C-alpha positions in Angstrom: -9.5 148.3 36.5 -11.2 144.8 36.1 -14.6 144.9 34.8 -17.6 143.7 36.8 -19.8 141.3 35.6 -22.9 143.1 37.6 -21.7 146.5 38.9 -23.2 147.1 42.3 -20.9 149.7 43.0 -21.9 152.5 41.1 -25.5 152.5 42.5 -23.8 152.4 45.5 -22.5 155.6 45.2 -26.0 156.9 44.0 -27.5 156.3 47.2 -25.3 154.7 49.4 -25.7 157.5 51.9 -29.8 157.0 52.1 -29.3 152.9 52.5 -26.6 153.9 55.5 -28.5 156.1 57.3 -31.9 153.7 56.9 -29.9 150.5 57.9 -28.1 152.7 60.7 -32.3 153.6 61.8 -33.1 149.5 61.9 -29.8 149.0 64.1 -31.2 151.9 66.3 -34.8 150.7 67.0 -33.9 147.2 67.3 -36.7 145.3 65.4 -34.8 143.4 63.2 -37.3 140.9 62.0 -40.4 142.2 60.4 -40.2 145.7 61.5 -41.8 148.6 60.1 -39.3 149.3 57.3 -40.8 145.7 55.9 -44.5 146.9 56.3 -43.1 150.2 54.4 -41.7 148.2 51.6 -44.2 145.7 51.3 -46.6 148.6 50.6 -44.1 150.5 48.4 -43.9 147.1 45.9 -47.9 146.6 45.9 -47.8 150.3 44.8 -45.2 149.7 42.1 -46.7 146.6 40.9 -50.5 147.7 41.0 -51.0 144.8 43.2 -53.3 144.7 46.3 -50.9 142.9 48.3 -47.4 142.1 48.8 -45.9 139.4 51.0 -42.4 139.8 51.4 -40.0 136.3 52.3 -36.7 135.3 52.8 -36.0 134.4 49.2 -37.1 134.2 45.8 -37.4 130.3 46.1 -39.6 130.5 48.7 -41.7 133.2 47.5 -42.9 130.4 44.6 -43.1 127.6 47.3 -45.5 129.9 49.2 -47.7 130.6 46.5 -48.2 126.9 45.4 -48.8 125.8 48.8 -51.6 128.7 49.6 -53.1 127.1 46.4 -53.2 123.9 47.9 -50.9 122.2 45.2 -49.8 118.9 46.6 -49.2 114.9 45.7 -50.4 113.7 42.6 -50.5 117.4 41.0 -48.4 118.4 37.8 -46.9 121.6 37.3 -45.8 123.1 34.2 -42.3 124.9 34.2 -39.9 125.8 31.4 -36.9 123.2 31.0 -34.8 126.1 30.5 -34.3 128.3 33.8 -32.8 128.4 37.0 -33.4 125.0 39.1 -35.4 126.8 41.9 -38.6 127.3 39.3 -38.8 123.4 39.6 -37.3 122.7 42.9 -40.0 123.9 44.9 -42.7 121.3 43.1 -41.6 118.5 44.7 -41.1 119.8 47.8 -45.0 120.2 48.4 -45.4 116.5 47.2 -46.5 117.6 43.3 -44.0 116.8 39.9 -43.0 119.4 37.9 -43.7 119.0 34.0 -41.1 120.3 31.7 -42.0 122.4 28.4 -39.8 123.6 25.8 -39.0 127.6 25.3 -39.9 130.0 22.5 -36.4 130.1 20.2 -36.9 134.1 20.1 -37.6 135.1 23.7 -36.4 131.9 26.1 -39.6 131.6 27.9 -42.1 129.2 27.8 -43.9 128.2 24.6 -47.5 128.1 24.8 -48.2 125.4 22.3 -45.6 123.4 23.7 -47.2 123.7 27.3 -50.6 122.9 25.7 -49.1 119.5 24.3 -47.5 119.0 27.4 -50.7 119.5 29.6 -52.7 117.0 27.1 -49.9 114.4 27.5 -50.5 114.3 31.1 -54.4 114.3 31.1 -53.8 111.3 28.5 -51.3 109.4 30.8 -53.6 110.0 33.7 -51.3 109.2 36.4 -51.1 112.9 37.5 -53.8 116.1 37.4 -52.5 119.5 36.0 -52.6 122.0 38.6 -50.7 124.9 37.9 -48.3 127.0 35.2 -45.2 128.4 36.4 -44.0 131.3 33.5 -40.3 132.3 34.1 -39.7 135.9 32.9 -36.3 134.6 31.6 -33.5 137.2 31.7 -36.0 139.7 32.2 -38.6 139.5 29.5 -42.2 138.4 30.6 -43.6 135.0 29.4 -46.7 135.5 26.7 -49.2 135.7 29.6 -52.1 136.6 27.4 -51.4 133.4 25.3 -50.6 131.7 28.7 -53.7 132.8 30.2 -56.0 131.5 27.8 -54.5 128.0 28.5 -54.6 128.2 31.8 -58.3 129.3 31.7 -58.9 126.3 29.2 -57.8 123.4 31.4 -58.6 125.0 34.7 -55.0 125.8 35.8 -53.4 128.4 38.4 -51.2 130.8 36.6 -48.0 131.9 38.5 -45.5 134.5 37.4 -41.9 133.5 38.2 -40.1 136.9 37.7 -37.4 136.7 39.5 -35.3 137.9 37.0 -38.2 140.1 35.8 -39.9 142.0 38.1 -40.8 145.6 36.8 -41.4 144.0 33.2 -44.3 144.9 31.5 -46.5 144.0 28.4 -48.6 146.9 26.9 -47.9 148.6 29.7 -49.7 145.9 31.8 -48.0 143.9 34.5 -47.8 139.9 34.5 -49.9 140.2 37.9 -53.2 141.1 35.0 -52.8 137.4 34.0 -51.4 135.9 36.7 -53.3 134.3 40.0 -49.7 136.1 42.0 -46.0 136.9 40.9 -43.0 135.7 42.8 -39.5 137.8 42.8 -36.3 137.5 44.0 -34.1 140.2 45.8 -30.3 138.6 45.2 -28.2 141.3 45.1 -27.6 140.5 41.7 -31.2 141.0 40.5 -32.6 144.2 38.8 -33.9 145.0 41.9 -31.4 143.0 44.6 -31.0 144.0 48.3 -27.8 143.5 50.1 -28.3 139.7 51.4 -31.4 137.4 50.1 -34.6 138.5 50.3 -37.9 137.5 48.0 -41.8 138.7 47.6 -45.2 137.7 46.0 -47.6 140.2 44.8 -50.9 139.1 44.2 -54.9 140.7 44.0 -56.3 137.4 46.0 -57.2 138.2 49.7 -57.5 134.1 50.4 -54.4 133.4 49.3 -52.3 136.1 51.0 -54.0 135.1 53.9 -53.1 131.5 53.5 -49.5 133.3 52.6 -48.9 134.9 55.5 -49.7 131.7 57.7 -47.2 129.4 55.8 -44.5 132.3 55.8 -44.8 132.2 59.7 -44.7 128.3 61.0 -48.4 127.9 59.4 -50.0 129.9 62.3 -53.4 130.8 62.3 -55.1 133.3 60.3 -57.7 135.4 61.3 -60.5 132.7 59.9 -58.8 130.0 61.7 -58.7 132.0 64.8 -62.5 133.4 64.7 -63.5 129.9 63.3 -61.4 128.2 66.4 -62.3 130.5 69.3 -58.7 131.3 69.5 -57.4 135.1 71.2 -53.7 134.4 71.6 -50.5 134.9 69.8 -51.4 133.3 65.7 -48.1 131.8 65.4 -48.7 129.5 68.8 -51.6 128.0 67.0 -50.2 126.3 64.1 -53.1 125.2 61.6 -51.1 124.1 58.6 -47.6 122.6 58.2 -45.5 125.9 57.1 -41.8 127.4 56.9 -40.0 130.1 58.4 -39.5 132.8 55.6 -39.4 136.3 57.0 -37.5 139.5 55.2 -35.0 141.3 57.7 -35.8 144.8 58.1 -32.1 145.8 57.1 -32.8 144.4 53.7 -36.3 145.7 53.6 -34.5 149.4 54.1 -32.3 148.8 51.5 -35.3 147.8 48.6 -37.4 150.9 49.9 -34.6 153.2 48.8 -33.5 150.6 45.8 -37.1 150.3 44.8 -37.3 154.6 44.8 -35.3 154.5 41.9 -35.9 150.7 40.3 -39.1 152.7 37.5 -35.2 154.9 36.4 -32.8 152.2 36.5 -35.1 150.2 34.1 -35.0 152.7 31.3 -31.4 153.1 31.8 -31.2 149.2 31.0 -33.4 150.1 27.7 -30.5 152.1 26.8 -27.6 150.0 27.2 -29.4 147.4 25.9 -30.4 149.0 22.9 -26.6 150.1 22.2 -25.4 146.2 22.5 -27.8 145.2 20.1 -26.6 148.2 17.6 -23.2 147.1 18.4 -23.4 143.3 18.2 -26.7 142.8 15.9 -25.7 140.6 13.0 -22.1 139.8 14.2 -23.3 137.1 16.2 -25.9 134.0 15.7 -28.3 136.4 17.7 -28.9 139.1 19.8 -31.5 139.6 22.6 -35.1 140.0 21.1 -37.5 141.7 22.8 -41.3 141.2 21.5 -43.0 144.4 20.0 -44.7 146.0 23.4 -42.8 144.0 26.1 -40.4 146.4 28.1 -37.5 143.7 29.6 -36.2 144.5 33.1 -32.6 143.0 31.3 -31.5 141.1 34.3 -28.7 139.8 32.0 -27.9 140.5 28.1 -27.7 137.5 25.9 -26.3 137.0 23.0 -25.9 133.3 21.1 -22.6 131.8 19.9 -22.1 129.0 17.9 -18.5 128.4 19.5 -19.7 129.9 23.1 -16.7 128.1 25.1 -14.4 128.9 22.9 -15.5 132.9 23.0 -15.6 132.8 27.1 -12.5 131.6 27.4 -11.7 134.2 24.8 -13.3 136.8 27.0 -11.6 135.7 30.1 -8.0 136.1 28.7 -9.1 139.9 27.6 -10.1 140.1 30.9 -13.9 140.5 30.3 -15.9 138.7 32.5 -19.2 136.4 31.3 -21.8 133.9 32.5 -23.6 130.7 31.1 -27.2 130.5 31.9 -27.7 127.4 31.8 -25.4 125.0 30.5 -27.6 122.1 31.4 -31.5 122.2 30.9 -33.9 121.0 34.3 -34.6 117.6 32.4 -31.4 117.1 31.9 -30.2 117.1 35.3 -29.4 114.2 37.3 -31.5 115.4 40.1 -34.8 115.5 38.0 -34.2 112.6 36.1 -37.7 110.8 37.1 -39.7 113.5 36.3 -40.7 112.2 32.9 -44.4 112.9 32.8 -45.5 114.7 29.6 -41.8 115.3 28.5 -42.1 115.8 24.5 -40.0 117.6 22.2 -37.3 120.0 24.3 -35.1 120.5 21.5 -34.9 124.5 21.9 -34.0 124.0 25.4 -31.2 122.1 24.3 -29.8 123.8 21.7 -29.8 126.9 23.5 -28.2 125.8 26.5 -25.0 125.3 24.2 -25.1 128.5 22.1 -26.2 131.2 25.0 -23.7 133.6 27.1 -24.4 136.7 29.1 -22.0 139.8 29.0 -21.7 142.4 31.5 -24.5 144.3 32.3 -26.1 147.0 34.6 -28.0 150.4 34.0 -24.7 151.9 34.6 -22.5 150.7 32.4 -20.7 153.4 30.2 -19.8 153.5 27.0 -16.5 153.0 27.2 -16.6 149.9 29.2 -19.1 148.5 26.6 -17.0 149.7 23.7 -14.4 147.7 25.7 -16.8 144.4 25.7 -18.0 144.7 22.3 -14.2 144.8 20.9 -13.4 141.6 23.1 -16.4 139.8 21.4 -15.6 141.3 17.8 -11.8 140.2 18.4 -12.6 136.6 18.7 -14.7 136.7 15.5 -11.9 138.4 13.7 -9.0 135.9 14.9 -7.8 133.9 12.3 
């Protein structure tokens, strides 16, 4: 049987009956959009994240944009993002009128480098064309970014610190969630994520009351908030008083029903992911350029298991021939993408991002990866090492 890159089938065998019952309940009650399951899931998410508020939305990209819009990020602002990540992190910035500023990453974690970030902030200030406004740190491959250091920089320069935890929701630093350092955390429920639904979905968790109120407005066409309605003496449905230009980004009730059941076992799955990753490291350590490094006190959710190899493309072809799937996240850093060539403010040394894009390769991974299959994957990697 073919090896799946991310095996969602085993999880479905475990909780499939509960999910089917939950979905059927939604179909029967008919509140298909923003129904009772959405509110229940948002409450569960808040409890899991230790957050005051959760705002669900249509996808993880919208989640980041909702934060930026609600913070007032706009034309003339600079938003600092890592150069080595999926395009969605930078994509939402021009949508607000602001400009992304690309920063290099740390070689061991692939996350934004605080020292390079500060240099980029200073370069933008010296240029004088843009106003530094926000930092979006990405928890790449599941490991939280260095939020204590990033928070110090954000406070020093008066910037909003945002966590893009599309890959790393549930990761911690010394037992603390990134939200303890950030104004908000965005995440994605794309099916392949550690916490994924059966379609598309996303969410923001925050402790900021004012931010939450504005995000609720932006989520549904810029409709009036309670504050807006009181100020303007408006008593009809909020969505018919459009105070700001918003979007339509709601979570379907069926997806919320799926996520309620998945979140119930998510903590256990994070622990299972540690076991699988640890065994990979033991089997591959010292036999490729590098295996993933998780810093002391950090817990990764292991969205991907990513190694480095000097002959990455040849290794990928070899694995394919052996029936082992793999993926390259990401072959082209954001500052080298054609659609982002015009964003050059503050760009300094991005050599680490460029180097890693040529060597990283991710292997099949899930919390339920059995040892026999894992041995087969490792044997395929090592057979490439030993050929010739």
